[in-house]
C-alpha positions as CSV (number, residue, x, y, z in Angstrom):
1,X,165.9,91.1,36.7
2,X,162.9,93.2,35.1
3,X,161.6,92.6,31.3
4,X,160.3,95.4,29.8
5,X,157.3,95.0,26.8
6,X,157.6,97.5,24.1
7,X,155.2,98.7,21.4
8,X,156.3,96.9,18.3
9,X,154.1,99.5,16.2
10,X,152.1,102.8,16.7
11,X,148.6,101.9,17.2
12,X,145.7,101.4,20.0
13,X,145.7,99.1,22.6
14,X,142.1,97.2,22.5
15,X,142.7,94.3,24.6
16,X,144.6,93.5,27.4
17,X,144.4,89.7,28.4
18,X,146.2,89.9,31.6
19,X,146.1,91.2,34.9
20,X,149.0,92.3,37.2
21,X,150.6,89.3,39.5
22,X,149.8,87.0,36.7
23,X,152.1,84.1,35.9
24,X,153.1,84.0,32.3
25,X,154.8,82.0,29.7
26,X,156.9,82.8,26.9
27,X,154.5,83.2,23.9
28,X,151.2,83.6,25.7
29,X,149.1,86.7,24.3
30,X,149.4,89.1,26.8
31,X,147.4,92.2,24.7
32,X,146.3,93.3,21.6
33,X,147.2,96.2,19.4
34,X,145.2,97.8,16.6
35,X,146.4,99.5,13.8
36,X,145.0,100.5,10.8
37,X,142.1,98.3,11.5
38,X,144.4,95.7,11.5
39,X,144.9,94.1,15.0
40,X,148.6,92.8,15.8
41,X,148.8,90.3,19.1
42,X,151.6,91.3,21.6
43,X,153.3,88.1,23.4
44,X,155.1,87.6,26.5
45,X,159.1,87.5,25.7
46,X,159.7,85.0,28.5
47,X,158.1,83.4,31.4
48,X,157.8,85.4,34.3
49,X,154.9,87.8,35.8
50,X,153.0,90.5,35.0
51,X,154.7,93.1,37.7
52,X,152.8,96.0,36.1
53,X,150.7,97.1,33.0
54,X,151.7,100.8,32.1
55,X,148.8,101.4,29.5
56,X,145.2,100.4,29.7
57,X,142.6,99.5,26.9
58,X,141.8,102.6,24.7
59,X,145.4,103.9,24.9
60,X,147.1,105.3,22.1
61,X,150.7,103.8,22.0
62,X,153.9,104.8,19.7
63,X,156.5,102.7,18.8
64,X,159.1,101.3,21.5
65,X,156.5,103.0,24.0
66,X,156.8,101.2,27.4
67,X,153.3,98.9,27.9
68,X,153.8,96.2,30.4
69,X,156.6,95.1,33.2
70,X,157.7,91.6,33.9
71,X,159.5,90.2,36.7
């Protein structure tokens, strides 16, 4: 079953640390969102494989936007 990774807040994606196909473990930092000059790391919610990164670096996101899908 696929696991969706959602943006926890409004901001801009400033760094993506993984690519599709990468195996990740729970709590691995997969990307970073910046809001009001503060960077917030986004961690893998579970062990799995990154199936798709929906957004790219520089994209603005709103709270609860889909940013990645894990398989």
